[in-house]
ROLUMVEX-925309 format. One record per residue (C-alpha): residue in three letters; x, y, z. Coordinates in steps of 0.5 Angstrom, whole numbers, plus 500, padded with zeros to 3 digits. Layout:
<rs>
ALAXYZ;...
</rs>
This chain:
<rs>
MET447045322;SER442051320;GLU445058319;SER441061325;GLU444055329;THR451057326;ALA450064328;ARG448062335;THR455058336;GLU459063334;PRO462068339;SER459075339;SER463081342;GLY457085343;PHE452086349;ALA452080353;VAL447079359;ASP447075365;VAL439074367;PRO436068371;GLY436062367;PHE441065361;ALA448068360;GLY450070354;PRO449075348;PHE443079348;ARG442077341;LEU441070342;LEU436071348;ALA432075343;ASP432070338;LEU430065343;VAL424069346;LEU422071339;GLU422063337;GLN418062344;LYS424057347;VAL424062352;ASP419065356;VAL418073355;CYS416073363;ASP422071365;VAL426076362;PRO427082366;ILE427088361;ALA428093366;ILE435090368;VAL437089361;THR436096359;ASP440099365;ARG446094364;PHE445096356;LEU445104358;ALA452102362;TYR455098357;ALA453104352;LYS456109356;GLU463107354;ALA465111348;GLU469106344;ARG463101345;TRP457106342;ASN454103336;LEU448107333;GLU446100329;GLU446096335;ALA443101340;THR437102334;TRP436094334;PHE436094342;LEU431099342;ALA427095337;ILE427089340;CYS426092347;ALA419094344;ILE417088341;LEU419084348;LEU415089352;GLU409088347;LEU410081348;LYS410081356;LEU404086356;ALA400081352;ARG402075356;LEU401079363;THR394083361;PRO388078363;ARG384076357;ARG377077356;VAL373070356;GLU366070353;PRO362065358;ASP359059355;GLU352056356;GLU355051362;ASP358057366;ILE352061365;VAL347056368;GLY352053373;GLY350046372;SER343047376;PRO337044373;ASP333050375;LEU337054371;LEU337050365;TYR329049365;ALA329057365;ARG334057359;SER330052355;LEU323056356;GLU327063354;LEU329059348;ARG322056346;ALA319063347;PHE324066342;ARG323061337;LYS316062337;VAL317070336;ALA321068331;VAL316064327;ASP311069328;LEU315075325;ALA317070319;ARG310069318;ARG308076319;LEU313078314;GLU311073309;ASP304076309;GLU305083309;ALA310082303;GLY304083298;TYR303090300;SER306096298;ALA305103300;ARG302109296;ASP307114295;VAL302119291;GLY297123293;PRO289124290;GLY288126283;PRO287133280;GLU279131280;PHE279131288;SER283138288;ARG276141289;LEU276138296;TYR282141299;PRO281146304;ASP283153302;PRO288155306;LEU287163306;ALA280162307;ALA280164314;VAL286170313;THR283177313;ALA286183311;ALA288185318;ASP292179319;LEU296180313;ALA297187315;ALA300184322;PHE304179318;ALA307185314;SER309190320;ARG312184323;LEU316182317;LEU318189315;ARG320192322;PRO327194323;PRO331189327;PRO333191334;ALA340195335;VAL345191338;ASP349194344;LEU356194343;SER358198349;HIS362193351;VAL366193345;THR372197344;PRO372202338;ILE378202333;ARG380209334;TYR387208332;THR390203326;VAL397200325;SER398204318;GLU396210322;ALA401208328;MET407207322;THR406214320;ALA406216327;VAL413212328;GLN416215321;GLU414222324;ARG417221331;PHE424219327;ALA423225323;SER423230329;PHE429226332;ASP436229330;GLY439222330;ARG436215327;GLN436211333;ALA431212339;SER428208344;PHE421205344;ARG419209350;GLU421215346;LEU417213340;VAL410212345;ALA411218349;ASP406222345;CYS401216346;GLU395218351;ASP392211352;ARG394204353;ILE391202346;HIS395207343;VAL402204346;VAL400197344;VAL398199336;ARG405203336;PHE408197338;LEU405193333;ALA407198328;ILE414197330;LEU414190329;GLU411191322;LEU416196320;TYR421191322;ARG418186318;GLU418190312;GLY426192314;LYS425199315;VAL427199323;GLU432194327;LEU431192334;GLN435191340;GLN434189347;ALA440187351;PRO437185358;THR431181359;PHE425186359;GLY430192358;GLU429198354;ILE428197346;GLU432201342;VAL429202335;GLU434204329;TRP431207323;THR434204316;GLY428205311;
</rs>
């Protein structure tokens, strides 16, 4: 008796299944499917998975190695089952195309005869043209006097028009839709330090730090400056509730 057969005859205390046509350890069922002794289409993988989840809910039966093996085997079984159930593309042969009709067979023979004739004609032409080669060089220098002068028809007025077109300054780009940068992060960091210096304590709210801002963009840049100071370790930020007041403490 081989080792695999011996392993199958030994009793197993692991996960067991009871499906149509089989009752016993799931490992034995997986081995039979992989050896093509049981049709994978007859194994209800969804039912087996539900039973394994119910089996694994008990803490004393939970085994990481067994769960990993179960997932790997189920993936293989799903792939095999999908390959069995998915229709395969079969290339039609000559008999399927003509369908046994003598008219279609005769038309097919005429097409084949035409293709053979064209193939013979192409082979003959390739053989005849094999002795010719293209010339990749131009005429010699002795023929240079025959070349037309490209500047013969160009006048001084044409040159002046070309020069004015090339030297003309490019048109100005309209940047009215772009918001100009009037306030930088470095300036905002300096403003934050000055605001802390004007307070009595070392702690203030974000609302107090941006009270002197005139535009919304200044508030945004001041917020970015506080984040930069926080990254440098000069301030500490606290916000108890969501969307609540941001408390800033100066530690630099």
